[in-house]
SENUZA-519319 format. One line per field, with one value per residue: residue number from 1; residue in three letters; x, y, z of N, C-alpha, C in turn. Coordinates in steps of 0.2 Angstrom, whole numbers. Atoms other than C-alpha are relative to their C-alpha. Layout:
num	[NUM|...] $
residu	[ALA|...] $
nc1	[X|...] $
nc2	[Y|...] $
nc3	[Z|...] $
cac1	[X|...] $
cac2	[Y|...] $
cac3	[Z|...] $
cc1	[X|...] $
cc2	[Y|...] $
cc3	[Z|...] $
***
This chain:
num	[1|2|3|4|5|6|7|8|9|10|11|12|13|14|15|16|17|18|19|20|21|22|23|24|25|26|27|28|29|30|31|32|33|34|35|36|37|38|39|40|41|42|43|44|45|46|47|48|49|50|51|52|53|54|55|56|57|58|59|60|61|62|63|64|65|66|67|68|69|70|71|72|73|74|75|76|77|78|79|80|81|82|83|84|85|86|87|88|89|90|91|92|93|94|95|96|97|98|99|100|101|102|103|104|105|106|107|108|109|110|111|112|113|114|115|116|117|118|119|120|121|122|123|124|125|126|127|128|129|130|131|132|133|134|135|136|137|138|139|140|141|142|143|144|145|146|147|148|149|150|151|152|153|154|155|156|157|158|159|160|161|162|163|164|165|166|167|168|169|170|171|172|173|174|175|176|177|178|179|180|181|182|183|184|185|186|187|188|189|190|191|192|193|194|195|196|197|198|199|200|201|202|203|204|205|206|207|208|209|210|211|212|213|214|215|216|217|218|219|220|221|222|223|224|225|226|227|228|229|230|231|232|233|234|235|236|237|238|239|240|241|242|243|244|245|246|247|248|249|250|251|252|253|254|255|256|257|258|259|260|261|262|263|264|265|266|267|268|269|270|271|272|273|274|275|276|277|278|279|280|281|282|283|284|285|286|287|288|289|290|291|292|293|294|295|296|297|298|299|300|301|302|303|304|305|306|307|308|309|310|311|312|313|314|315|316|317|318|319|320|321|322|323|324|325|326|327|328|329|330|331|332|333|334|335|336|337|338|339|340|341|342|343|344|345|346|347|348|349|350|351|352|353|354|355|356|357|358|359|360|361|362|363|364|365|366|367|368|369|370|371|372|373|374|375|376|377|378|379|380|381|382|383|384|385|386|387|388|389|390|391|392|393|394|395|396|397|398|399|400|401|402|403|404|405|406|407|408|409|410|411|412|413|414|415|416|417|418|419|420|421|422|423|424|425|426|427|428|429|430|431|432|433|434|435|436|437|438|439|440|441] $
residu	[MET|GLU|PRO|ARG|GLN|VAL|ALA|ASP|LEU|SER|PRO|ASP|GLU|ARG|ARG|ALA|PHE|PHE|ASP|ARG|ASP|ALA|GLY|VAL|ASP|ALA|VAL|ARG|SER|ASP|VAL|ARG|ASP|ILE|VAL|ASP|GLN|VAL|ARG|GLU|GLN|GLY|ASP|ALA|ALA|LEU|ARG|GLU|PHE|SER|ARG|GLU|PHE|ASP|GLY|VAL|GLU|VAL|ALA|ASN|ILE|ASP|ILE|THR|ASP|GLU|ALA|GLU|ARG|ALA|VAL|ASP|THR|VAL|ASP|ASP|ASP|VAL|LEU|ALA|ALA|ILE|HIS|GLU|SER|ILE|GLU|ASN|VAL|ARG|ALA|PHE|HIS|GLU|ALA|GLN|LEU|PRO|GLU|ASP|TRP|THR|ARG|GLU|PHE|ASP|ASP|GLY|ARG|GLU|LEU|GLY|ARG|ARG|PHE|ARG|PRO|LEU|ASP|ARG|VAL|GLY|VAL|TYR|VAL|PRO|GLY|GLY|THR|ALA|ALA|TYR|PRO|SER|SER|ALA|ILE|MET|GLY|VAL|VAL|PRO|ALA|VAL|VAL|ALA|GLY|VAL|ASP|HIS|VAL|ALA|VAL|VAL|THR|PRO|PRO|ALA|ASP|GLU|VAL|ASN|PRO|ALA|THR|LEU|ALA|ALA|ILE|HIS|GLU|ALA|GLY|ALA|ASP|ALA|VAL|TYR|ALA|VAL|GLY|GLY|ALA|GLN|ALA|ILE|SER|ALA|LEU|ALA|TYR|GLY|THR|GLU|THR|VAL|THR|ARG|VAL|ARG|LYS|ILE|VAL|GLY|PRO|GLY|ASN|LYS|TRP|VAL|THR|ALA|ALA|LYS|ALA|GLU|VAL|ARG|GLY|ASP|VAL|GLU|ILE|ASP|PHE|LEU|ALA|GLY|PRO|SER|GLU|VAL|LEU|VAL|LEU|ALA|ASP|ASP|THR|ALA|ASP|PRO|ALA|SER|VAL|ALA|ALA|ASP|VAL|VAL|ALA|GLN|ALA|GLU|HIS|ASP|PRO|ASN|ALA|SER|VAL|VAL|VAL|VAL|THR|ASP|SER|ALA|SER|LEU|ALA|GLU|SER|VAL|CYS|ASP|GLU|LEU|ASP|ALA|GLN|VAL|PRO|ASP|ARG|GLU|ARG|GLN|GLU|THR|ILE|GLU|ALA|ALA|LEU|ASP|ASN|ASP|ALA|SER|GLY|VAL|LEU|LEU|ALA|ARG|SER|MET|SER|GLU|ALA|VAL|LEU|PHE|ALA|GLU|GLU|TYR|ALA|ALA|GLU|HIS|LEU|SER|ILE|GLN|ALA|ASP|ASP|ASP|GLU|ALA|LEU|LEU|GLU|ARG|VAL|THR|ASN|VAL|GLY|SER|ALA|PHE|LEU|GLY|ARG|PHE|THR|PRO|VAL|ALA|ALA|GLY|ASP|TYR|ALA|SER|GLY|THR|ASN|HIS|VAL|LEU|PRO|THR|ASN|GLY|GLY|ALA|LYS|SER|PHE|GLY|GLY|LEU|SER|THR|ASP|THR|PHE|LEU|ARG|SER|SER|THR|VAL|GLN|ARG|LEU|SER|GLU|GLY|SER|LEU|ARG|ASP|LEU|SER|GLU|THR|VAL|THR|THR|LEU|ALA|GLU|ALA|GLU|GLY|LEU|GLU|ALA|HIS|ALA|GLU|SER|VAL|ARG|VAL|ARG|PHE|ASP|ASP|GLY|ASP|ASP|ALA|THR|GLY|GLY|VAL|ASP|ASP|SER|ASP|ALA|SER|SER|ASP|ALA] $
nc1	[-2|3|-4|3|-2|-5|3|5|-2|2|-6|-2|-3|-6|-4|-2|-5|-5|-2|0|-2|-3|2|-5|2|4|-4|-6|-1|-2|-7|-4|-1|-5|-6|-2|-1|-7|-5|-1|-2|-4|1|6|6|1|3|7|4|0|5|7|3|-2|1|-6|-5|-7|-6|-5|2|-5|0|-4|-2|6|1|-6|2|6|-2|0|6|5|0|-5|3|1|-6|-2|4|-3|-6|1|3|-6|-5|3|1|-7|-3|3|-2|-7|0|3|-5|-3|-7|-2|-2|-3|-1|-5|3|-5|-2|-4|4|0|6|2|5|-2|6|-3|5|1|-4|4|7|4|5|6|2|7|1|8|3|-3|-7|-2|-7|-1|-1|-7|-5|1|-3|-7|-5|-2|-4|-7|-2|-2|-6|1|-4|3|7|4|7|5|5|4|-1|5|-3|-5|0|0|-7|-2|-1|-7|-5|0|-3|-7|-3|-1|-6|1|-5|4|7|3|7|5|4|5|-2|-6|-6|-2|-2|-7|-5|-1|-3|-4|2|-6|-2|1|-4|4|-2|1|6|4|4|4|8|3|7|1|-3|-7|0|1|-7|-5|2|-1|-7|-3|-3|-5|-4|3|3|0|6|6|3|6|1|-2|4|-1|5|-1|3|1|4|4|-5|-2|3|4|-2|-6|2|3|-5|-4|5|1|-6|-1|5|-1|-4|3|7|0|-3|4|-1|4|-1|3|-1|5|4|5|0|-5|2|4|-4|-5|5|1|-7|-1|4|-3|-6|0|1|-5|-5|0|2|7|3|-4|1|7|1|-4|4|6|-1|2|-6|-1|6|-1|2|1|-1|3|-6|-6|-2|3|-3|-6|1|2|-6|-5|2|0|-7|0|-6|-1|4|-1|3|2|3|-4|-5|-1|-5|3|4|-4|-2|5|2|-6|0|0|-5|-4|4|0|3|1|3|-4|-4|4|-3|-3|-7|-4|0|-4|-7|-3|-6|2|2|7|2|2|4|7|5|-1|-6|-4|0|-5|-6|0|-1|-6|-5|-7|0|2|-5|-5|0|-5|-3|-4|-7|-2|-6|-1|-7|0|3|7|3|0|5|6|0|5|7|1|0|6|5|-1|1|7|4|-2|-5|-6|-5|0|-3|-7|-4|-3|-5|-6|-5|-4|-5|-4|1|5|6|1|2|-6|-1|-3|5|-1|5|-3|3|-6|-3|5|0] $
nc2	[6|6|6|4|7|2|5|-3|-5|2|0|-6|-3|3|-3|-6|1|3|-3|-7|-3|-6|-5|-1|1|-5|-6|2|-4|-6|1|1|-7|-3|3|-1|-7|-1|3|-5|-7|-1|-5|-4|4|0|-6|-1|5|-3|-5|2|5|-2|-8|-3|-2|3|-3|5|7|3|-3|3|-4|-2|6|-1|-6|2|4|-5|-3|4|0|5|7|3|2|6|6|2|3|6|4|1|4|6|2|2|6|6|2|3|8|3|0|7|0|4|6|5|6|5|6|5|1|-5|-6|-5|-4|-5|-5|-6|-4|-7|-4|-4|-6|-5|2|-6|1|-5|-2|-4|-6|-1|-2|2|0|7|1|7|3|-2|4|7|1|-2|4|6|-1|-2|6|4|-2|-3|-6|-6|1|-6|0|-5|-1|-6|-7|-4|-6|2|7|1|1|7|5|-2|2|7|2|-2|4|7|2|-1|-4|-5|-1|-4|-2|3|5|3|4|-3|1|7|0|-3|5|5|-2|-6|-6|-4|0|6|5|6|5|7|3|-5|3|-4|0|-6|0|4|-2|2|8|1|-2|5|6|-3|0|6|3|-5|-1|4|-3|5|4|-4|0|-3|-3|4|6|4|5|2|7|0|5|-3|-3|-6|-6|-3|-7|0|3|-5|-5|2|-1|-7|-2|1|-3|-7|-1|-1|2|7|5|6|1|6|4|7|3|6|-2|-4|-6|-4|-3|-6|-5|-4|-5|-6|-4|-4|-5|-4|-3|-4|-7|-4|0|-6|2|3|1|5|6|2|2|7|5|1|3|7|5|-1|3|4|7|6|7|5|3|-3|3|-4|-6|1|1|-6|-4|3|-2|-8|-1|-7|-4|1|4|-1|5|-2|6|3|4|-4|3|6|-2|-3|6|3|-5|0|-6|-6|-5|0|3|-4|4|-2|-6|-5|-1|-3|-1|-6|1|2|-6|-6|0|6|2|4|-5|-1|1|7|1|-1|3|7|1|4|7|1|-4|-3|-7|-3|2|-1|4|-4|-4|5|5|5|3|6|1|7|2|7|3|5|6|-1|0|7|4|-3|-1|4|-3|-6|1|3|-4|-5|3|1|-6|-2|-5|4|-4|1|7|-1|-5|5|5|-3|-2|6|0|6|5|3|-4|-4|5|4|5|-2|-4|2|-3|-5|-7|-5|-3|-5|-7] $
nc3	[3|-3|1|5|0|6|4|3|5|7|4|1|-6|-1|5|-2|-5|3|6|-1|5|-2|4|4|7|2|1|4|6|-2|-2|6|3|-5|0|7|0|-4|4|6|-2|-6|-6|2|-2|-7|-3|3|-4|-7|0|1|-5|-7|-1|-2|5|-3|2|0|-1|-5|-6|-5|-5|-4|-5|-5|-5|-4|-6|-5|-2|-3|-7|-3|-1|6|2|-4|2|7|-1|-3|5|5|-4|0|6|2|-4|2|7|0|-1|6|5|2|1|6|-3|5|-2|4|0|0|7|2|2|-5|2|-5|1|-3|0|1|0|6|0|-1|-2|-2|-5|0|-6|2|-3|0|-6|-6|1|-1|-1|-1|7|2|-4|2|7|1|-5|3|6|-2|-3|5|4|6|1|1|-2|2|-3|2|-5|3|-2|-4|-1|-5|-1|-7|-2|-3|5|3|-4|0|7|-1|-5|2|4|8|3|4|-1|5|-1|6|-2|5|5|4|-4|1|7|-1|-3|5|6|-1|3|-1|-8|-3|2|1|-5|2|-4|-3|-5|-4|1|3|2|6|6|-1|1|7|4|-1|5|7|1|-2|6|1|-6|-5|-5|-5|1|0|-6|0|-7|-5|-2|-6|-3|-7|-2|-7|-4|-6|-5|3|-3|6|1|4|6|3|1|6|6|1|2|7|4|1|6|6|1|3|-4|-1|-7|-1|-6|1|-7|-1|-6|1|-4|2|6|-2|-4|5|3|-4|-1|6|-1|-5|1|7|0|-3|4|5|7|0|6|4|-3|2|7|0|-4|3|7|1|-2|-8|-4|-5|3|-5|3|-4|-3|2|6|5|0|3|7|3|0|5|7|1|1|-2|0|-7|-4|-7|-4|-7|-2|-6|3|6|4|3|6|5|4|5|5|5|4|-4|1|-6|-5|-7|-5|-7|-2|-1|7|5|7|0|-1|6|5|-1|-3|-3|4|6|5|0|8|0|5|-2|5|1|2|-4|2|5|-1|-7|0|1|-5|3|6|5|3|2|6|-1|6|-2|2|0|3|0|1|6|-2|-1|6|3|-3|2|8|3|-1|3|7|1|-1|6|6|0|2|6|-1|1|-2|-7|-1|3|-4|-6|3|2|-5|-2|6|-1|5|-2|0|-6|-5|-2|5|6|4|6|5|4|-2|-1|7|3|-3] $
cac1	[-87|-95|-86|-89|-88|-73|-84|-98|-88|-95|-83|-83|-79|-65|-58|-57|-46|-35|-34|-30|-28|-16|-24|-9|-17|-29|-14|-2|-6|-4|12|19|17|26|40|42|42|56|66|65|66|75|76|63|50|54|51|35|28|33|23|8|7|16|12|30|42|59|74|87|83|99|96|110|117|100|99|116|110|94|103|106|88|79|75|88|76|71|89|93|78|85|102|96|85|100|111|98|94|113|117|103|108|126|122|114|130|136|154|163|167|177|177|190|183|193|194|203|188|189|172|166|154|158|146|149|138|129|138|123|106|91|79|62|57|38|32|14|3|15|34|44|61|59|58|74|83|75|81|98|106|105|112|127|129|130|144|135|146|133|116|104|87|72|59|44|47|39|41|50|54|52|68|67|66|81|91|87|92|109|113|109|123|115|127|114|97|85|68|57|43|30|32|44|56|56|59|74|82|80|86|95|93|105|105|99|112|105|105|106|91|77|69|57|38|27|9|1|9|27|22|16|32|42|32|35|54|57|68|78|83|80|68|65|46|29|22|4|-4|1|-6|-8|-16|-17|-19|-26|-33|-43|-27|-24|-27|-41|-34|-17|-24|-35|-20|-10|-25|-27|-9|-8|-24|-18|-6|-18|-37|-33|-24|-29|-31|-37|-40|-43|-47|-56|-63|-80|-78|-61|-68|-82|-70|-58|-73|-77|-59|-59|-74|-66|-49|-52|-60|-45|-33|-27|-29|-47|-53|-40|-42|-60|-59|-46|-57|-72|-63|-67|-50|-52|-62|-63|-65|-71|-64|-71|-53|-36|-32|-45|-37|-20|-26|-34|-17|-7|-18|-18|1|2|15|14|9|6|3|-5|-8|-3|8|14|29|20|7|21|28|12|12|25|19|23|33|38|31|28|26|18|9|24|30|19|21|26|42|48|42|54|68|69|81|71|66|49|50|40|30|11|-4|1|19|26|21|35|48|54|57|71|88|107|104|94|109|121|125|134|145|153|171|179|196|199|215|220|214|197|194|199|187|173|177|166|151|154|158|143|131|138|137|119|114|123|136|152|163|159|165|181|185|188|197|209|217|224|240|246|239|225|207|199|193|211|209|217|208|204|191|195|187|205|211|195|197] $
cac2	[1203|1186|1169|1157|1138|1132|1117|1129|1140|1139|1136|1154|1159|1146|1153|1170|1164|1153|1162|1179|1192|1206|1216|1215|1209|1224|1237|1227|1236|1253|1247|1241|1259|1266|1254|1257|1276|1276|1264|1276|1293|1290|1304|1314|1301|1299|1317|1317|1302|1310|1325|1315|1301|1309|1328|1332|1342|1332|1342|1329|1311|1306|1310|1300|1315|1320|1302|1305|1322|1314|1304|1321|1326|1311|1310|1301|1287|1284|1283|1271|1260|1260|1255|1241|1234|1235|1226|1212|1210|1209|1196|1185|1186|1184|1167|1163|1165|1149|1144|1138|1120|1106|1088|1075|1058|1042|1040|1056|1068|1084|1093|1109|1124|1142|1157|1175|1190|1199|1215|1227|1226|1238|1239|1246|1255|1260|1277|1284|1284|1277|1278|1262|1263|1245|1240|1249|1239|1222|1225|1233|1224|1207|1213|1222|1206|1196|1207|1216|1230|1242|1243|1256|1261|1269|1276|1288|1306|1319|1337|1330|1311|1304|1307|1291|1281|1291|1288|1270|1268|1277|1268|1251|1253|1259|1266|1276|1283|1289|1298|1288|1277|1265|1256|1269|1266|1247|1251|1263|1250|1237|1247|1262|1280|1295|1295|1278|1264|1248|1233|1214|1211|1220|1216|1223|1225|1238|1241|1232|1244|1240|1221|1222|1231|1218|1205|1216|1217|1200|1191|1207|1208|1196|1199|1192|1187|1195|1201|1206|1214|1209|1193|1185|1169|1166|1147|1147|1135|1139|1144|1159|1177|1185|1202|1197|1187|1202|1214|1204|1204|1223|1226|1218|1225|1243|1240|1240|1239|1223|1214|1197|1194|1177|1168|1149|1141|1125|1135|1143|1154|1160|1164|1175|1183|1188|1196|1206|1211|1217|1227|1235|1238|1245|1261|1266|1264|1279|1269|1264|1266|1255|1242|1241|1239|1224|1216|1217|1210|1192|1185|1190|1182|1173|1154|1140|1123|1107|1102|1108|1096|1105|1121|1115|1109|1126|1135|1123|1127|1146|1146|1162|1176|1177|1163|1166|1151|1155|1138|1126|1115|1128|1118|1102|1112|1121|1104|1100|1116|1116|1131|1147|1163|1166|1158|1167|1156|1160|1175|1185|1184|1197|1198|1216|1210|1202|1217|1228|1221|1203|1200|1189|1197|1204|1203|1187|1178|1182|1175|1157|1159|1151|1134|1137|1149|1158|1176|1188|1182|1183|1169|1181|1191|1176|1165|1149|1140|1122|1118|1102|1094|1076|1066|1055|1040|1047|1052|1035|1027|1039|1038|1023|1031|1047|1041|1029|1042|1055|1043|1038|1056|1057|1069|1060|1075|1074|1056|1061|1075|1061|1049|1062|1065|1047|1047|1029|1021|1014|1019|1029|1013|1006|994|994|1007|998|1010|1024|1038|1045|1046|1054|1068] $
cac3	[1428|1432|1433|1418|1417|1406|1401|1396|1384|1366|1352|1348|1366|1366|1350|1357|1371|1360|1344|1350|1337|1338|1324|1313|1297|1296|1295|1284|1268|1276|1284|1268|1261|1276|1275|1256|1258|1272|1261|1246|1255|1271|1284|1274|1276|1294|1298|1287|1297|1314|1309|1303|1316|1332|1329|1331|1321|1323|1321|1326|1323|1332|1350|1358|1366|1373|1381|1390|1397|1403|1416|1425|1425|1432|1450|1461|1466|1448|1443|1457|1452|1434|1440|1451|1437|1425|1438|1440|1422|1418|1431|1425|1406|1410|1417|1400|1391|1382|1382|1366|1368|1359|1361|1356|1351|1352|1333|1331|1327|1336|1335|1343|1344|1346|1349|1342|1344|1330|1325|1324|1332|1334|1349|1348|1364|1364|1369|1367|1382|1394|1396|1395|1403|1407|1389|1386|1399|1393|1375|1377|1392|1384|1368|1377|1388|1372|1365|1351|1344|1340|1349|1341|1350|1342|1352|1347|1346|1357|1361|1376|1375|1393|1402|1412|1396|1389|1404|1405|1386|1390|1406|1399|1386|1369|1357|1347|1350|1337|1339|1327|1331|1323|1307|1300|1314|1310|1291|1296|1306|1292|1278|1285|1281|1281|1300|1305|1304|1296|1308|1307|1319|1326|1343|1355|1358|1350|1344|1329|1317|1324|1324|1306|1300|1308|1298|1282|1284|1290|1277|1274|1292|1306|1320|1337|1335|1332|1348|1352|1367|1384|1392|1409|1415|1433|1438|1456|1469|1485|1494|1483|1490|1479|1481|1474|1460|1455|1457|1444|1432|1434|1432|1415|1409|1411|1397|1383|1379|1369|1383|1387|1406|1412|1429|1429|1446|1452|1467|1465|1480|1474|1457|1465|1477|1462|1453|1468|1470|1452|1455|1470|1463|1445|1450|1460|1446|1435|1419|1423|1406|1398|1411|1409|1391|1393|1406|1394|1378|1372|1377|1396|1410|1426|1422|1434|1430|1436|1442|1442|1429|1418|1423|1418|1401|1398|1403|1391|1376|1380|1381|1391|1389|1408|1419|1437|1448|1465|1472|1486|1475|1462|1456|1453|1442|1433|1428|1419|1409|1394|1385|1394|1391|1409|1425|1442|1457|1473|1481|1483|1464|1455|1436|1439|1447|1431|1421|1430|1441|1446|1432|1419|1403|1400|1380|1378|1366|1365|1355|1358|1353|1368|1360|1348|1355|1371|1375|1373|1380|1376|1363|1353|1349|1346|1331|1333|1321|1322|1321|1316|1313|1308|1309|1294|1303|1308|1290|1284|1296|1290|1271|1267|1275|1267|1249|1250|1255|1242|1228|1233|1231|1215|1221|1214|1217|1236|1236|1226|1238|1252|1240|1234|1251|1252|1241|1246|1231|1242|1241|1255|1264|1265|1250|1233|1222|1206|1199|1187|1197|1202|1184|1179|1191] $
cc1	[-3|4|-4|3|4|-4|-6|1|-2|6|2|4|7|5|3|6|6|3|0|3|3|-2|5|-2|-4|4|5|0|2|7|5|2|5|7|3|3|7|6|2|2|4|-2|-6|-6|-1|-3|-7|-4|0|-5|-7|-3|2|-2|6|4|7|5|6|-3|4|0|4|3|-5|-1|5|-2|-6|2|1|-6|-5|1|5|-3|-2|6|3|-4|3|6|-1|-3|5|4|-3|-1|7|2|-4|2|7|1|-2|6|3|7|2|3|3|1|4|-3|6|3|4|-4|0|-6|-2|-5|3|-6|3|-6|-2|4|-5|-7|-4|-5|-5|-2|-7|0|-8|-2|3|8|3|7|2|1|7|5|-1|3|7|4|2|4|7|3|3|6|-1|4|-4|-8|-4|-7|-4|-5|-4|2|-5|3|5|0|1|7|2|1|7|6|1|4|8|3|0|5|-1|5|-3|-7|-3|-8|-4|-3|-4|3|6|6|3|4|7|5|2|4|5|-2|7|3|0|5|-4|3|-1|-7|-3|-4|-4|-7|-2|-8|-1|4|8|0|-1|6|5|-1|2|7|3|2|6|4|-4|-4|-1|-7|-5|-4|-7|-1|2|-6|2|-5|2|-3|0|-4|-3|5|2|-4|-3|3|7|-1|-3|5|4|-4|0|6|2|-5|1|5|-3|-8|-1|4|-4|2|-5|1|-3|1|-5|-4|-5|0|6|-2|-5|4|5|-5|-2|6|1|-5|2|6|0|-1|5|7|0|-2|-6|-3|3|-1|-6|-1|4|-4|-6|1|-1|5|1|-6|3|-3|0|1|-3|6|6|3|-3|3|7|0|-2|7|5|-2|1|7|1|7|2|-4|1|-4|0|-4|4|6|2|5|-2|-5|4|3|-4|-1|7|0|-1|6|5|-5|2|-3|-1|-3|4|5|-5|3|4|8|5|-1|5|7|2|6|-2|-2|-7|-2|-1|-5|-7|-4|2|7|5|-1|6|7|0|1|7|6|7|0|-3|5|7|-1|5|2|4|7|2|7|0|7|-1|-4|-7|-3|0|-6|-7|-1|-5|-7|-1|-1|-6|-6|0|-2|-8|-4|2|5|7|6|1|4|8|4|3|5|7|5|4|5|4|-1|-6|-7|-2|-2|6|1|3|-6|0|-6|4|-2|6|2|-5|0|4] $
cc2	[-6|-6|-4|-7|-1|-5|3|5|-3|0|7|4|-3|3|7|0|-3|3|8|4|7|6|2|0|6|6|-2|4|7|0|-1|7|4|-2|2|7|2|-3|4|7|1|5|4|-3|-1|6|1|-4|3|6|-3|-5|3|7|3|2|-2|4|-5|-7|-3|4|-4|4|2|-6|0|5|-2|-3|5|3|-4|0|-6|-7|-3|-3|-6|-6|-3|-4|-7|-5|-2|-6|-7|-4|-3|-6|-6|-2|-2|-7|-4|-1|-7|1|-4|-6|-4|-6|-5|-7|-5|-2|5|6|5|5|5|5|6|5|7|5|3|7|7|-2|6|-3|5|1|4|6|1|2|-2|0|-7|-1|-7|-4|1|-5|-7|-1|1|-4|-7|0|2|-6|-5|2|4|6|6|-1|7|-1|5|0|6|7|4|7|-1|-8|-1|-1|-6|-5|2|-2|-7|-3|1|-5|-8|-2|1|4|5|0|4|1|-1|-6|-4|-4|3|-1|-7|0|4|-4|-6|2|6|6|4|0|-6|-5|-7|-6|-7|-3|5|-3|5|1|7|-2|-4|3|-2|-8|-1|2|-5|-6|2|-1|-6|-4|5|1|-5|4|-5|-4|6|0|4|3|-4|-5|-2|-5|-2|-7|0|-5|4|3|7|6|4|7|0|-3|6|6|-2|1|8|3|-1|3|7|1|2|-3|-7|-5|-5|-2|-6|-3|-7|-3|-6|2|5|6|5|4|6|5|4|5|6|4|5|6|6|4|5|7|4|1|6|-2|-4|-2|-6|-7|-3|-3|-7|-5|-2|-4|-8|-5|1|-3|-4|-7|-5|-7|-5|-3|4|-3|3|7|0|-1|7|4|-3|2|8|2|8|4|0|-5|0|-6|1|-6|-4|-4|3|-4|-6|2|3|-6|-3|5|2|7|7|5|1|-1|4|-4|3|7|6|1|3|0|6|0|-2|5|5|-2|-7|-3|-4|6|0|0|-7|-1|0|-4|-8|-2|-4|-8|-1|3|3|7|2|-3|1|-4|4|4|-4|-4|-5|-3|-7|0|-7|-1|-8|-2|-4|-6|0|1|-6|-4|2|-1|-5|3|6|-1|-4|4|5|-3|-2|6|3|6|-3|4|0|-6|1|4|-4|-4|3|1|-6|-1|-7|-5|-5|4|2|-5|-5|-6|2|4|-2|3|6|7|5|3|4|7|5] $
cc3	[4|-2|-6|1|-6|-4|-4|-6|-7|-4|-2|6|1|-5|1|5|-4|-6|0|-6|2|-5|-6|-8|-3|-2|-5|-7|1|2|-6|-4|4|-1|-7|0|4|-4|-6|2|6|5|-2|2|8|3|-2|5|7|0|-1|6|8|1|2|-6|3|-4|-1|1|5|7|6|5|5|5|5|5|4|6|6|2|3|8|3|1|-6|-3|4|-2|-7|1|3|-5|-5|3|0|-7|-3|3|-3|-8|0|2|-6|-5|-1|-1|-6|3|-6|4|-4|1|-1|-7|-3|-3|6|-3|6|-2|3|-1|-1|-1|-7|0|1|1|1|5|0|8|0|4|1|6|6|-2|2|1|1|-6|-3|3|-2|-7|0|4|-3|-6|2|4|-5|-4|-6|0|0|1|-1|3|-4|5|-3|2|4|1|6|1|8|2|3|-5|-3|4|1|-7|1|5|-1|-5|-7|-3|-4|2|-5|2|-6|3|-5|-5|-4|4|-2|-7|0|2|-5|-6|0|-3|1|7|3|-3|-1|5|-3|3|4|6|4|-1|-3|-1|-6|-6|0|-2|-8|-4|1|-4|-7|-1|1|-7|-2|6|5|6|6|-1|-1|6|0|7|6|3|7|1|7|2|8|3|6|5|-2|4|-6|-2|-4|-7|-4|-2|-6|-6|-2|-3|-8|-5|-1|-6|-6|0|-3|4|2|7|2|7|-1|7|0|6|-2|4|-2|-6|2|4|-5|-4|4|1|-6|0|5|-2|-6|1|3|-4|-5|-7|0|-6|-4|3|-1|-7|-1|3|-4|-7|1|3|7|3|6|-1|6|-3|5|5|-2|-6|-6|-1|-4|-8|-4|-1|-6|-7|-1|-1|2|0|8|4|7|3|7|3|5|-3|-7|-5|-4|-6|-6|-4|-5|-5|-4|-3|4|-2|6|6|6|5|7|1|-1|-7|-5|-7|0|2|-6|-5|1|3|3|-4|-7|-5|-1|-8|-1|-5|2|-6|-1|-2|4|-1|-5|2|7|-1|-1|5|-4|-7|-6|-4|-2|-6|2|-6|3|-3|0|-3|1|-1|-7|1|1|-7|-4|2|-2|-8|-3|1|-4|-8|-2|-1|-6|-6|-1|-1|-6|0|0|3|8|2|-2|5|7|-3|-1|5|2|-6|0|-5|2|-1|7|6|2|-5|-6|-5|-8|-5|-4|2|1|-6|-3|2|-3] $
***
């Protein structure tokens, strides 16, 4: 890989960085057929798709008991790591829990807001070429902290589903675990089958088939957001350590050949050194082929900016899922970047720490989604409602405003619903009611 100048990028090259494509549209038609079949045929369709896509004959779709047994089969050090991750993620998400509140105003209005959890949610935990116990933790723990009554997890079937993933699902607090993956799993959660309980909301990362299915069922069930391949943008100056910068890039590149990994710096020497480090580090990685494919895609690169201001502008437009700032004044740079899923400050804050155990959530917006919304949190699993109580005096004070606006909208009954509450012969504003509105009611 060779550094490129930000200023010299062609319109097509810039578009590749800023309009990252998760490949969802290409599979929408096929996904729609899968979703419809599961909706119509239930468990039979789930088993058929498991044979077709996963090469697995599924006897029991419900593997909740298997997840519980898996806890006793994983190595002690793996189980300890799962527990520490759960503990940190729980503590961070408990700090997010909002409190119900009520405020009394001098005019007699009493207004408040309360928060209540959803009753049933589904969490997708990927499988495939890698095991993802961390995704189980990130999806299940916030839902449990929020107070969700029933947390169901779907994860792709296999001759032996990874025991570390199953143990993490169980220890995180899931109520049900189903061996089903892909678009068919999303459909099962959205509409229910003989075995899978229908849920109110579906969360969690997945491949383009999962993402397309979430887009397909949205409206019939709530979802978190449409997530694409993993992303990292490293914003670095000449104080950054090239080996650390390259290591963060390689770490995210090993997720997916379509991952977008970017370094932007104003230091020509750092840019060259990072490229040298990538050449040195990649051959030593077990997932070398995947990493090389990610580094070669059009949305990846080491970019040289004319200044840190230009680098910041690029980062703001890119809206990274993961933003690593390895620079002398990292907090000042972060203040200038609004669009980011999760930020990692300093050499000793690798993105991998947030992926696994620092406590923040790694289910984050991709493809520029950080311009509009944030990642998974306890808020994802809560709904809020407002509460109000008015005294007679406060309603009387508001009545003219309410009745005037109601009548301006042509909603006479709204206005009358205020007037009818005053039985002292006066109109709602305190004067004598000389209209015939009351008698007409």
